N, C-alpha and C positions, 0 to 999 in steps of 0.2 A: 504496501499499499503505499501511497508517494503523496498523498493528501485526504487529511480528514476535519469536516467543520462539522458545526451545526445541520451545516443543510446541504453537505455535498461529500460525497465520497470519491475519488480520483484514482486509478489502479493502473500502473502503467507497465505492461509485458513485452520483452523482446521478440523478435522472428530471428530465431537460431536453426541447428541443423536438428536439433534434440526436439524440439516443438512441431518440424513442417511436416506438412502431407504431401505424396509425389506428386506435386506440383508447383514445389516449392514455396510455399507462401504456407502462415501458419496453421496449424490444422485449429478447425471449427470447436473442438472441446476446451482445449487453452483460451481461446478466446471465451470461448461461455465460462470458463472459470474464474476468468479474472471479470467478466461482467456482474456472475453473480457474486464475486468479492463485494463489489463497490455497493450494490443494493444492499446485500445481509449485513456489513458493518456499520450500515446506517441503522438498522434493528437495532443491533446488539449495542450499538453505543446509546440509544435509547433506552433500553433494559438497563444495562448499566447505572444511568442516568435518572432512573426512575426508583435503584435498588427494589425490585418490586420481580417475583419468580412468574415470567412469561416461559411456553411455550413458542417456537418459531418452524415452521417447518416450510420447505419450497413444495409448492402441490399444483407449479403449472409453469411451463416457459413456450417462449415463441421467437425467433430467431429471425433474422433478414441479413443476407450475405451481398454488399454491393460490390466488392474493390477485391482484388488481391490484399492479405494482409502481409505485408513485411515493413524491414525494419522497426520502429516502438511505436508501438499502439497503445492510445490514453483512453481508458473506458471510464468512462461518468456517469454518475445517477447526482441527480441535483432535488433529487423529492424529498428533504429531510424532513419540511416541513409535512408532507402530506402522511410521512411516520409517524410526526409527533401527532397529529392529528388520529391519526389511525390507533395509535395507542391510547389516547384520550376518550376515543371513544369505545376499544375494549376495555378498559378502569371501568368506565363508566356504566355499559351495559352489564358488564362479568358475562358477554358471548364471546365466540369466538368470529374472529373477521378474515376474510380476505380480503388480498387488493394486492394491485399490480403496481411493479415501481420497474421502472424501465434505463437504461446505461448503454448508450453511444461507444463505438469501437472508431477514435480516429489516430489518422497515421500522420506523422510529421510536417506534410504539406498540408494538413485541413482537410484533406478528405474522409469522410467517413468511409468505414470499411465493411463496418456489421452495426448492426441493432439488436437490442435483447430486452425483451421483456419477462418480466419474472413472478408468480403470482406467489405471494407469501402468505401463510394462516399463522394468525399468533390469537395466544389461547390465555387469559389467564389460571395458572397453577391450582390448584386446592390448596386453600391457605387456610386451611379450620384444623 
């Protein structure tokens, strides 16, 4: 992880031989892991800040690839405010909640190489 604020998380990954596909670009799963980390870290940060016991689970994902991923790719999720709102709703309702977070992969030229959406489910753990 390279940058983490209240509202955004940025993860960078570099294309290398070990993470490339047969077409000499970054393997889709490597991109997915970096993108997932950029969204999940915002959830973990909110959980730690609130000091409450919440389970989180990735329940769905979608992806789109638009350009070969070579060089250094930056995955950014700017939805910290949506995470905060989801946690507030889950705590208030005491019900499970599922919501989508997005992460965009951008190369050093500023071109979007991939876009990921992750559906996260959160639920208060039994505190009785």
